[in-house]
N, C-alpha and C positions, 0 to 999 in steps of 0.2 A: 359233740355231745355227749355226755355221761348219759347211760343208759336209764342212770337216776330220774336225770330231766325228761324223759320220756315219760316213764311212769309216773311224775310227778303231775305232769301235765295229762295224762289217762284220769286218775286221780282228780284234777278241778275238775274237768269233765262232766264225768260220775257224780259229782257233789252236786252240780250245777242240776245236772237231770234231773237227779233224785230230790232235789228240793222242787223242780217247776213238779212233777210226781205227787209231794206230800200237797203242794197248794192247788193242786189238779186244773193248772193250770200248761195245757201243753194246746200253742200255738204260735203264734209267729213270734213269741216270747221264746221262747224254749227253741224255734228253729235257729235264733239268732244261735242260742248260746251253742248248740250242735256246728255253725256255722264256724262264730269265732274259736273252738274248741278243736276244729278240722285244720281252722290253719294253723293255729300254734304247732301243732302236732307235725301238721305238712313243713313249720318249716325246722322245727326242730332234722325232719329227717332228710328231708336239702341242705342242713348241717354234712350231718352224718357223711351222706352222698359223697360230698365236695373232700370231702378228709380223707373215706376213700379210696377218693380217685387221684387223688397225690402219695397216698400210699402207694395209690398197682403203679403209676407215672415210674414213682421211683424204685418201682421196683422192675419196672418193664426197663431203665434204663440202666440199671445195675446188672442185669441180662444180656443184655446186649452188647457191655461191654465187657464181662464175663465170657461172651462167647468169642470176641476179637480179640480174648486175650489168651484165651485156653492152649491154643496149640502155639503159642508164640514165649510164654513162660519162662522168664531168663534162668539160665541155666547157673547164676550164679545165687547159692545158697541164700546170702542173706538177707537177698529182693526178691525170691520164692517167697522167704518168712514172711517179710514186712509187709508183701501182697497179701499173704493168707491173714495177717492178722487185721488189715483193713477188712477187708469179709466179711471178719469174724465183729469188727466194731459196729462196721454197717448193720448186721443184722440184732447184731443186740439194739442199736439204739432202734430199730425198727419194732423191735418186737417192744421195749418200753416204754415208746410212746404208743403204741398200738395200748398195751395194757394200761395207761395211763389213762387215753382218753375214754376206756371202758369202764374202768375202773375207779375214776376221781370224782367226786360232788363238787359243784363248784363252788361250795363253801370253800373249800383248798386251793382254788386258781384266780389268781388274781388277773384282773382287765385292766389296760390302761388305754385313752383315747390316742396316743402314740402310734403311727406308725409300725409295722416292721423296722424298717430302715434309720427311722428316729429312733426307736429302741437300742438298736442297733449302735447307734451313734454315742446316742447314752452310756451307754456299759463301756464301749470302746473309751471315750474319751474318760468314766471314772478309772476304767483301770490305768491308763496312761500318766493319772491323778494319784493313783496311789487308793484311794477310797474305796475301790472293790478290786480285791484279792482272788485268784486260784488257783490250783497247780494247773491249772491248762484250761484255753478257751473249751474243749469236748464238755468240761465239769460245766460252765456257763452256759453252752448251744443247749446242753440236756438240760438245765436247768430253766433256763426258761423255755423251751420246746414241752417239759411237763406242768409248770405252775404256771405261766402269761399268757394272755391271751390282748388281742386289739378288736378295738371295734369292727374291723371287716373280718378276722379269726379269730374266733374261739380257742383254737387250738393251734400253735406254730409248730411249724415242722424242724425237725432238728437240721436234714438235709439243708435247708431253705434257707434256715439263719448261719448256718455255715458257708454257704457260697455266694450270702449277702455281707457278711461281717465285713470285708475290705472295701468294698463300695463305695466310690462319691457318690453322692447326690444333694446339689447344690438346695431343693426343698427340706429334704429334712435337717440339713444344716442350718437354714434359718429356724424352721419352725422347735428345734431342738433352743434355736439361742433366746429366742422369745420365751420359750415355756423358761429358761432359765433364770431371766430377766425378770420376768413374774415374779421366778423363785427369790429374787434378792428383794426385791421390791415388797412383796408379802414380809419378807424378813425384820427388815428395815420399818415396817409399820407397826412390829408388835414392840 
């Protein structure tokens, strides 16, 4: 939830309250306005809490891995460099996600009715067919995490997308297949 969404919700409540006060209708209808507003704010805060918890889990897991390997860092220079580059990438991605989450306006984000698994399958198919091209999968995951959301998650996690990209899921295959068939039918109708 970008902070702008919360501010917008608060402003809506304030406007509704002002209307009620202006009409001098402070009664059950005014209390209903407060309840609707409180519910909207609570929902936005819950979304923010879920996202913060996801980032905390990622950071905790990263911390455990680092502690496991701190005394076992490989003697080979090349492997040490790879390790530190991976660490730098993780923190860069996490910082980018956090920044995007709290600074992006919803107008800059896209939402899809597909699940994250279905979206990843569709992206993978587009890459394999040459419809989408990218220098690396990293740029695809960063783009999706920064600009895409699903019905379940307003913000997708870079790490989650990266982990799920190569997973196979029959349910996702069926839904993506049906969506593609529907698109072809629609195209043929025009």
